[in-house]
Structures are given as structure tokens and as C-alpha cells.
C-alpha positions in Angstrom: 176.4 99.9 70.6 173.7 102.5 71.4 170.2 101.5 72.4 167.4 102.7 70.1 165.3 103.9 73.1 168.2 105.9 74.4 168.5 107.6 70.9 164.8 108.3 70.9 165.1 109.9 74.3 167.9 112.2 73.1 166.0 113.2 70.0 162.9 114.0 72.1 165.0 116.0 74.6 166.6 118.0 71.7 163.2 118.6 70.2 161.6 119.6 73.4 164.4 122.0 74.4 163.6 123.9 71.3 159.8 123.7 71.6 159.6 122.1 68.1 156.8 119.6 68.9 154.2 121.7 67.1 156.1 121.1 63.9 156.4 117.4 64.4 153.3 116.0 62.9 153.2 112.5 61.3 152.8 114.1 57.9 155.6 116.6 58.3 158.0 114.0 59.8 157.2 111.6 56.9 158.0 114.3 54.4 161.2 115.1 56.2 162.2 111.4 56.1 161.7 111.3 52.4 163.7 114.5 51.9 166.6 113.2 54.0 166.5 109.9 52.2 166.8 111.8 48.9 169.8 113.6 50.2 171.3 110.3 51.1 170.7 109.0 47.6 172.2 112.2 46.2 175.5 111.2 47.6 175.7 108.4 45.0 174.2 110.3 42.1 176.5 110.1 39.0 179.0 108.0 40.8 179.9 104.3 40.6 180.2 103.3 44.3 182.4 106.0 45.8 181.1 108.2 48.6 182.3 110.5 51.4 181.9 108.6 54.6 181.3 111.7 56.8 178.5 112.9 54.5 177.0 109.3 54.4 177.1 109.2 58.2 175.4 112.6 58.5 172.6 111.8 56.0 172.0 108.4 57.6 171.7 110.1 61.0 169.3 112.7 59.6 167.0 109.9 58.4 167.3 108.1 61.7 166.5 111.2 63.7 163.3 111.8 61.8 162.3 108.1 62.1 162.9 108.3 65.9 160.8 111.5 66.0 158.0 109.9 64.1 158.1 106.8 66.3 157.7 109.1 69.3 154.8 111.0 67.9 153.1 107.8 66.6 153.9 106.0 69.9 155.6 103.1 68.0 158.5 101.1 69.5 160.8 101.3 66.6 163.0 98.4 67.9 159.9 96.1 68.2 158.6 97.2 64.8 162.0 96.3 63.2 162.0 92.9 64.9 158.4 92.2 63.8 159.2 93.2 60.2 162.3 90.9 60.2 160.1 88.0 61.4 157.5 88.8 58.7 160.2 88.9 56.1 161.7 85.6 57.2 158.3 83.9 56.6 157.9 85.6 53.2 161.5 84.9 52.2 162.7 81.7 53.9 166.4 81.0 53.9 
């Protein structure tokens, strides 16, 4: 299993090697997340439940890369944010 912080470091390294930080605003990254999520959804359009695993993996990775990029720019620990949200949901939707 790969650590979320390690992934974030790799994404930041990739971005910085290409000097893309000026394009990575919270607004633009949020738009990109939405676009990639739509591409993920498109894999299932007009189909019952079939999908191409490789395409699914790539689109999920694209969404995650933009989420990690946004978490870096916004200085949010994505792992902690997920744990906090699960805890909040557990209170809202008890087992």
C-alpha cells in the first residue's frame, strides 16, 4: 500500500519539474477535478456495469492527482481530512 503523503510528494515533484505551479490555483485544480470526475463517469455512460479496468484506473488516478495537487496548494493533509470526514459521517450515520 502506498502512503498518501508519498503520493503527494511525487505529484508535487512532477509539477515542480515542469514549473506548472503558476497554473495550479485552487479554482483551476477544482475545475480539473470536476473534468476528470466527468471522464470517470463517462466510462459508464450507456453501459450497464461493464468497464475497461485500465481506463478506470487511469481516470481514478487523474482525479487523485488533482486532489493531491489541491491539497498541496491549500495546505490540507488529505489523509487527516478523510479520517475527520469518516468520523463525522459515523456520527451522522451510526451503524
